[in-house]
N, C-alpha and C positions, 0 to 999 in steps of 0.2 A: 185306212185308219180303222182301228179296232172299235167295235160298238160296245160301250160299257154301260149297259142298262142296269137299273137297280134290280139285283137278283135276290133281294131279301125276302120277297114274297109279300103276302098280305096279312100274315099273322105277326103278333108281337109277344114279347115275354110278359109284359105288364098290362093290366087293364087300365082304362082311363080312371077308374076309381082309385087305384093304387097310385097313379101319377098325381092326381089331385091331392090325395092325402099326404104324399111325400112332399109336394110343393108347399102345402100348408104347414107341415111340420118344420120345414126349413124357414118359413116366413109366415108366422101366424097373423101378421097384420096385412098380408097381401090383399089387394083389391081383386075382385073377380076378373076384371080386365087383365090384370097381370098374371093371374093363375091361368087364364085361358091362353094367353100368349106363350107362357112358359111350357104349357102342356100341349100346345098346338091344337086346341079345341075352341069351339065357339063359346061365347059368354053364356048362352042359354044352356049348353051342355054342362058347363061347370056349375051353374045354378042348380040344375037337376041332380048332379052328382053330389053336391054339398047337401042338398035336401035328403038324398038317400043316406049319406053318411051320418047325418044328424038323426034321422029316424031309426037308423040301425044301431045307434048308441056308440058311434065311433068318433063323433065330433060335436062340439057345441060352439056357439058364438055369443058374443056380447057386443052391444053397440058402444062405441067410444066416439062420441060426437057424430060425425057423418060416416064414420068407417066402422067396419066389423073387425073384431079381434077373435080369431078362432082358437080353440083348444082341443087338441087331440086327446081322446080318452084312452090313456094307457091301460094295459091289462085286458082290453077287450079281445075275446078270442076271434081268430080268423074264421070266416064264414063257411068255407068249403070243408066237408068232413075229412078230406085227404090232407088238408093243411093244418098240421098241428102247430100250436104256438099262438102268440098274441100279436097285436098291432105293434107292440114294442119290438118284437123279433123282426118283423117285416121292415120297420123303419131303420133298425140297426143294419140289416142286410143291405138296404138301399142307400145307406150313408146319408140319411135325411135329417141330421141334426136333432137326434132324439133328445138331447139335453134341453132343447128349447120347447119341446112338447111337454104338456103337463098331464098328470094323472090324478 
């Protein structure tokens, strides 16, 4: 029988920050638990990433009862000098429900 091990390697195309941002753009009312499950991360990792995105000016949140509602800040430039464009461009490329994000 043929051995079909995962040959994709250890690197990925997207960072965890991009995954979390895309998940939030698709579902701004998602709980951290759901974001973590959807991105295959721990809840603690998602909490840190959300804090990074907020401090970087890419995301805000408001409390609605016991839940958070997130808002992606559209028009924010991507961070790496080689990446031209904005968060909007990235979310469109990822098919992340840009119409539900707010600027």
